[in-house]
N, C-alpha and C positions, 0 to 999 in steps of 0.2 A: 388400727387402720386396715381396711379390707384390701384384698388383692386388686380389685378394680380401681380403687383410689390410688394405690401405689403405681399401677400401670399408667393411669392418667397423668400422674406427675412425671413419670419416666418419659412420656412422649415429649414433654417440653425439653428434655435433655437428650434428644436425638438430633443428629445432624440433618438438616433439611435437604442436604445434597445426597448423602449416601444412605440416609435413614438408619444408620447404626448409632450405637451409643457414642456420645461425643468423645473425641480424643484431641487433646491440646486445643480446647475450645476457644473460638474467636467469635466476637459479636460485631454485627454490622452496625455502625454508628447511626445509620439512617432508619432502619426498621427494627433494630434490636433482636433480630433472629440470630440464633446460635448455630455454628457449624464447626466441623473439624478444620484445623489449620491446613492440613494437607489437601483437603477437598476444596477449600476456598482459594488456596494458592494455585492449585491446578486450574480451577475455573478462571481465575483472573489472568493467568499467564497463557492458557491454551484457548480459551473461549473469547471472553470480552471483559473489559475493565468496568464492569458494573455488577452490582449485587444480583445474584440469580433469583432472589426472592422479590425485592422491591424495584429492581432495575435502576437504582440510583447509581451515578458514577462512583466508582470505588477503587482505591489503590490499597495494596497490601499494608502500607504504613498507617493507614487509617483504621484498620481493624483493632478492636479492643480485646486484649488478652483477658480471658475469664478464668483465672487460676482457681477460683472457688467452685467452678462447675465440676471439676474432677472430684472434689470432696463430696458434693451433692450426689453425683452419680455413684460414688462408692457407698454412700449411705443408702441410696435406693437399692443397690445390689443386695445389701445386707437385709433390708426390709423384704425384698422379693424372695430371698432365700429363706428367711424366717417364715414368711407366708406360705411358701411351698412346703416347707417342713411341717408346719402346723396342719396344712391341708392333708398331707400324706399320713400324719399321725391320726387325724380324724377318720380317714378312710380305713385305716388299720383297726381302729376301735369298733367299727361297725360290724 
């Protein structure tokens, strides 16, 4: 898998609020977008009770816990590290 493919997949596992790698991922049951629990909790309590992506009414208790997302992001980190190491090795060989 090339570096661009890994990065494309990694984009899916970024929080759409903070744009960082997901932490304690939650999924909106209306639009299926993933975000960090702390980000969506802050949004719902400090901004408005709706999904910041699809604008559907949303309560904290409706969010879906995505425990598997952490495993995927860890595997992506490993792939990105392997890709970077391989790229550096190729540069050294030139």
